C-alpha positions as CSV (number, residue, x, y, z in Angstrom):
1,M,6.5,-16.0,-21.1
2,T,5.0,-15.4,-17.6
3,N,5.6,-12.8,-16.1
4,H,6.5,-12.6,-11.8
5,C,8.4,-10.6,-9.7
6,L,10.4,-12.3,-6.4
7,T,11.6,-10.2,-3.6
8,V,13.5,-10.9,-0.9
9,T,14.6,-10.1,2.1
10,C,17.6,-11.0,4.0
11,T,20.5,-10.4,6.5
12,T,23.1,-8.4,4.5
13,S,25.7,-10.8,2.7
14,R,27.8,-11.3,-0.1
15,G,26.7,-14.0,-2.9
16,I,23.4,-12.8,-2.6
17,V,22.7,-11.2,-5.8
18,A,24.7,-13.8,-8.0
19,A,22.8,-17.4,-6.6
20,I,19.6,-15.1,-7.7
21,A,20.7,-14.5,-11.5
22,T,22.3,-18.3,-11.3
23,F,19.1,-19.9,-10.3
24,L,17.0,-17.6,-12.6
25,S,19.1,-18.5,-15.4
26,D,19.4,-22.1,-14.6
27,H,15.8,-22.4,-14.7
28,G,15.0,-20.5,-18.3
29,C,13.8,-16.6,-17.3
30,N,15.4,-13.4,-18.2
31,I,15.2,-10.7,-15.6
32,T,13.6,-7.1,-17.1
33,D,14.2,-5.5,-14.1
34,S,15.5,-5.6,-10.8
35,S,15.7,-3.7,-7.3
36,Q,17.7,-3.2,-4.4
37,Y,19.5,-2.0,-1.9
38,D,22.1,-2.9,1.4
39,D,21.1,-1.4,4.9
40,L,24.0,-0.7,6.5
41,D,22.3,1.0,9.7
42,T,19.9,-2.5,10.0
43,N,22.7,-5.2,8.2
44,Q,19.3,-6.2,6.0
45,F,19.7,-6.6,2.2
46,F,16.0,-6.2,0.6
47,M,15.8,-7.3,-3.3
48,R,12.7,-6.8,-6.1
49,I,13.3,-8.6,-9.4
50,S,11.0,-8.9,-12.7
51,F,11.3,-12.5,-15.0
52,S,9.8,-13.9,-17.7
53,S,9.5,-17.1,-17.7
54,Q,9.2,-20.2,-20.2
55,E,5.7,-21.5,-20.5
56,G,5.2,-24.6,-19.0
57,V,7.2,-22.7,-16.1
58,L,4.9,-23.4,-13.3
59,Q,5.5,-20.7,-10.3
60,S,4.6,-23.2,-8.2
61,D,7.9,-25.0,-9.1
62,L,10.4,-22.4,-8.8
63,E,9.1,-21.6,-5.0
64,A,10.3,-25.5,-3.7
65,E,13.6,-25.0,-5.0
66,F,14.4,-21.0,-5.2
67,A,14.1,-23.1,-1.4
68,A,17.4,-24.0,-1.7
69,V,19.6,-21.0,-2.8
70,A,17.1,-19.3,0.6
71,K,18.2,-22.0,3.0
72,P,22.1,-20.4,3.7
73,F,21.1,-17.3,3.5
74,D,17.9,-17.8,5.4
75,M,16.3,-15.1,3.1
76,Q,12.4,-14.6,3.4
77,F,11.3,-14.8,-0.1
78,A,7.7,-15.3,-2.3
79,F,7.1,-15.2,-6.1
80,H,4.6,-13.2,-7.3
81,D,2.5,-13.8,-10.7
82,E,2.2,-10.3,-12.6
83,S,-0.6,-10.7,-14.0
84,I,-2.1,-11.4,-10.3
85,K,-4.2,-8.4,-9.0
86,M,-3.9,-8.2,-5.6
87,K,-7.0,-8.4,-4.3
88,V,-7.4,-4.9,-1.2
89,V,-11.0,-3.3,0.6
90,I,-11.6,-0.1,0.9
91,M,-12.6,1.6,3.9
92,V,-14.5,5.3,3.8
93,S,-15.9,7.0,6.5
94,R,-17.4,10.8,4.8
95,F,-15.2,12.2,2.4
96,G,-14.6,10.8,-0.3
97,H,-12.8,12.2,-2.3
98,C,-10.0,9.5,-1.8
99,L,-12.2,6.4,-2.6
100,N,-13.7,8.0,-5.8
101,D,-10.4,8.8,-6.7
102,I,-9.5,4.8,-6.6
103,L,-12.2,4.5,-8.2
104,Y,-11.0,6.6,-11.6
105,R,-7.3,4.9,-11.1
106,V,-8.7,1.5,-11.6
107,K,-10.9,2.2,-14.3
108,I,-8.8,3.8,-16.4
109,G,-6.0,1.0,-15.2
110,A,-3.7,3.0,-13.4
111,L,-4.0,0.5,-9.9
112,P,-2.8,-2.4,-10.3
113,I,-5.8,-3.9,-8.1
114,E,-9.1,-5.1,-7.8
115,I,-11.7,-4.3,-4.9
116,V,-13.4,-7.2,-3.6
117,A,-15.6,-4.8,-1.6
118,V,-15.4,-1.6,-0.1
119,I,-17.1,-0.5,3.7
120,S,-18.3,2.4,5.6
121,N,-19.8,3.2,9.1
122,H,-22.3,5.6,6.6
123,M,-24.2,4.9,4.1
124,D,-23.1,8.4,2.6
125,Y,-20.9,6.6,-0.6
126,Q,-23.8,3.7,-1.3
127,K,-24.2,4.7,-4.7
128,V,-21.2,5.5,-6.5
129,V,-19.8,2.1,-5.3
130,V,-22.9,-0.2,-6.6
131,N,-22.9,2.1,-9.3
132,N,-19.2,0.8,-9.9
133,D,-20.2,-2.6,-9.8
134,L,-19.1,-3.5,-6.0
135,P,-20.1,-4.7,-2.9
136,F,-21.2,-2.4,-0.4
137,H,-21.7,-2.8,2.9
138,C,-22.8,-0.5,5.6
139,I,-20.9,-1.1,9.2
140,K,-21.8,1.1,12.2
141,V,-19.4,1.6,14.2
142,T,-20.0,2.4,18.1
143,K,-18.0,2.2,21.4
144,E,-20.8,-0.6,22.3
145,N,-20.4,-2.6,19.5
146,K,-16.8,-2.3,18.1
147,P,-15.4,-5.7,18.6
148,E,-18.2,-7.4,17.2
149,A,-18.6,-4.1,14.6
150,E,-14.5,-5.6,13.6
151,A,-15.4,-8.9,13.5
152,A,-18.3,-7.7,11.2
153,I,-15.1,-6.5,8.7
154,M,-12.8,-9.0,9.8
155,N,-15.7,-11.1,7.5
156,V,-15.9,-9.3,4.4
157,V,-12.0,-9.2,4.0
158,E,-11.9,-13.4,4.7
159,E,-14.3,-14.0,2.6
160,S,-13.2,-11.6,-0.3
161,G,-9.7,-13.0,-0.3
162,A,-8.7,-8.9,0.9
163,E,-4.7,-9.1,0.7
164,L,-5.1,-5.7,1.5
165,I,-7.6,-3.3,3.5
166,V,-7.2,0.8,3.0
167,L,-8.3,3.3,4.9
168,A,-9.7,6.1,2.2
169,R,-10.6,7.9,5.1
170,Y,-12.4,5.9,7.4
171,M,-12.6,7.7,10.6
172,Q,-12.2,4.7,13.3
173,I,-9.9,3.9,15.1
174,L,-8.4,0.5,14.6
175,S,-8.7,-1.8,17.2
176,D,-5.0,-3.2,18.3
177,A,-5.8,-6.8,18.2
178,M,-6.7,-6.4,13.9
179,C,-4.1,-3.9,13.5
180,T,-1.7,-7.2,14.5
181,K,-3.3,-9.2,12.6
182,M,-2.9,-7.5,10.1
183,S,-0.2,-6.7,10.4
184,G,1.7,-5.3,7.1
185,R,-1.5,-5.2,5.2
186,I,-3.6,-2.0,6.0
187,I,-2.6,1.4,4.0
188,N,-4.0,4.8,5.9
189,I,-3.7,8.1,4.6
190,H,-3.6,11.6,7.2
191,H,-2.7,15.0,6.8
192,S,1.2,15.8,7.2
193,F,0.6,18.8,10.3
194,L,1.0,15.8,12.7
195,P,1.7,15.6,15.3
196,S,1.6,19.9,15.5
197,F,-3.1,19.9,15.0
198,K,-3.9,17.4,16.4
199,G,-7.5,16.4,16.9
200,A,-10.7,19.0,14.7
201,N,-9.8,21.1,11.9
202,P,-6.0,20.6,11.8
203,Y,-6.1,23.3,8.3
204,K,-8.3,25.9,10.2
205,Q,-5.8,25.6,12.5
206,A,-2.4,25.7,9.9
207,F,-4.7,28.8,8.6
208,A,-4.5,30.0,11.9
209,R,-0.4,29.3,12.1
210,G,0.5,30.6,8.8
211,V,1.5,27.7,7.6
212,K,3.3,27.8,4.1
213,L,3.3,23.8,3.1
214,I,0.8,21.1,3.2
215,G,1.1,17.8,2.6
216,A,-0.1,14.2,3.3
217,T,1.3,10.9,4.5
218,S,1.1,7.3,4.0
219,H,1.8,5.2,6.5
220,Y,0.4,1.8,7.3
221,V,-1.2,1.2,10.0
222,T,-0.2,-0.6,13.7
223,A,-1.2,-0.1,17.6
224,D,0.3,3.4,16.9
225,L,-2.2,5.9,16.0
226,D,-0.6,7.5,13.2
227,E,2.5,6.3,13.2
228,G,3.5,3.4,11.3
229,P,6.2,2.9,8.7
230,I,5.9,5.5,6.7
231,I,5.3,4.8,2.7
232,E,4.8,7.0,0.5
233,Q,4.5,11.4,1.1
234,D,4.3,14.6,-0.7
235,V,3.4,18.6,0.0
236,V,2.1,21.3,-1.9
237,R,3.2,24.9,-1.2
238,I,0.3,27.3,-0.5
239,T,0.7,31.3,0.6
240,H,-1.2,34.3,2.5
241,A,-3.9,34.9,0.1
242,Q,-5.0,31.4,1.1
243,S,-8.5,30.6,2.8
244,P,-8.8,27.7,4.9
245,E,-10.7,26.8,1.7
246,D,-8.4,26.2,-0.5
247,Y,-6.1,24.4,2.4
248,V,-9.0,21.8,2.7
249,S,-9.3,21.8,-1.3
250,L,-5.3,21.9,-2.1
251,G,-4.8,19.3,1.2
252,R,-7.6,16.4,-0.5
253,D,-6.1,16.1,-3.9
254,V,-2.2,15.5,-2.3
255,E,-3.4,13.3,0.0
256,A,-5.5,11.6,-2.7
257,Q,-2.5,11.0,-4.6
258,V,0.1,9.9,-2.5
259,L,-2.2,7.5,-0.6
260,S,-3.1,5.7,-4.2
261,R,0.6,6.0,-4.8
262,A,1.2,4.0,-1.2
263,I,-1.2,1.3,-2.6
264,H,0.6,1.6,-6.7
265,A,3.7,0.5,-4.9
266,H,2.7,-1.8,-2.4
267,A,0.1,-3.6,-4.8
268,N,3.5,-4.2,-7.1
269,H,5.3,-5.2,-4.2
270,R,7.6,-2.6,-3.6
271,V,7.6,-1.8,-0.5
272,F,9.6,-3.6,1.8
273,L,8.3,-3.6,6.2
274,N,12.3,-2.5,7.4
275,G,11.6,-1.8,11.3
276,N,9.9,1.1,11.9
277,K,10.2,2.3,8.1
278,T,9.8,1.2,5.0
279,V,12.5,0.7,1.8
280,V,10.9,1.6,-1.1
281,V,12.7,0.6,-4.3
282,S,11.6,2.1,-7.3
283,A,11.5,0.7,-11.4
284,S,14.1,0.7,-13.5
285,P,13.6,3.3,-16.2
286,G,13.6,1.1,-18.7
287,S,10.2,-0.8,-17.5
288,Y,9.2,2.0,-15.6
289,S,6.4,3.3,-18.0
290,S,5.1,-0.7,-17.4
291,E,3.9,0.1,-14.0
292,R,3.6,4.2,-14.8
293,M,0.7,6.1,-12.1
294,G,-2.0,7.6,-15.2
């Protein structure tokens, strides 16, 4: 048996689920997990189905034959082989907590991705990356060389076959052209104080204002800085007895967790773009164990 998933987006209509289920059944496939969402505000339908197929059933044949099912509904669809891990490029600057968390989760099998390269504008984490048997690329970025630096970054992405870029606290603003070219394929992480505490030392600013919740937001990168469609968020409570250093420590923990959950959802094809927001479908209780985070 081979395990696949099918993702579908289209305008809401009757008969979509029946048409998909009938197609899979007629081709000897067994549905193992199904999640769907009908957005009444945008009139859009989103569906993700995991299924197993008999030996000899080729994904390319399923794709070709499903086109006839998709056409009447004007579906956007994609088939994915669940045994193939998504290729990812990680980008980092001088804060390494998210990078280290991702490296560990990949090592223990909690993130279904293949890291094909790590890019940084500093040398701080070269040894860490190389010790994990991963390619490390130091690409310096200045105001003067930014176009050349981004061209070098995209060269690494394209040569490695990466499907996703993860900004694991990469502290450089990407150009509008790069954001557009990689639309829906760059994930960022930052604290959730925006827009309240912009600029340097947001945790110290939060401490000075007596903030009681620290959070993190992971989103897709767009040309609008830190305003892309949100994938995952979380918060942790704090008290007046904690110091600015405690804020930073707790903030790093929640940032790492939120980013890893966002990568996990994207790599499992559970995130759909829906205008300026996302639809993130979860696994059903019976199938969740196979995708559980460590």
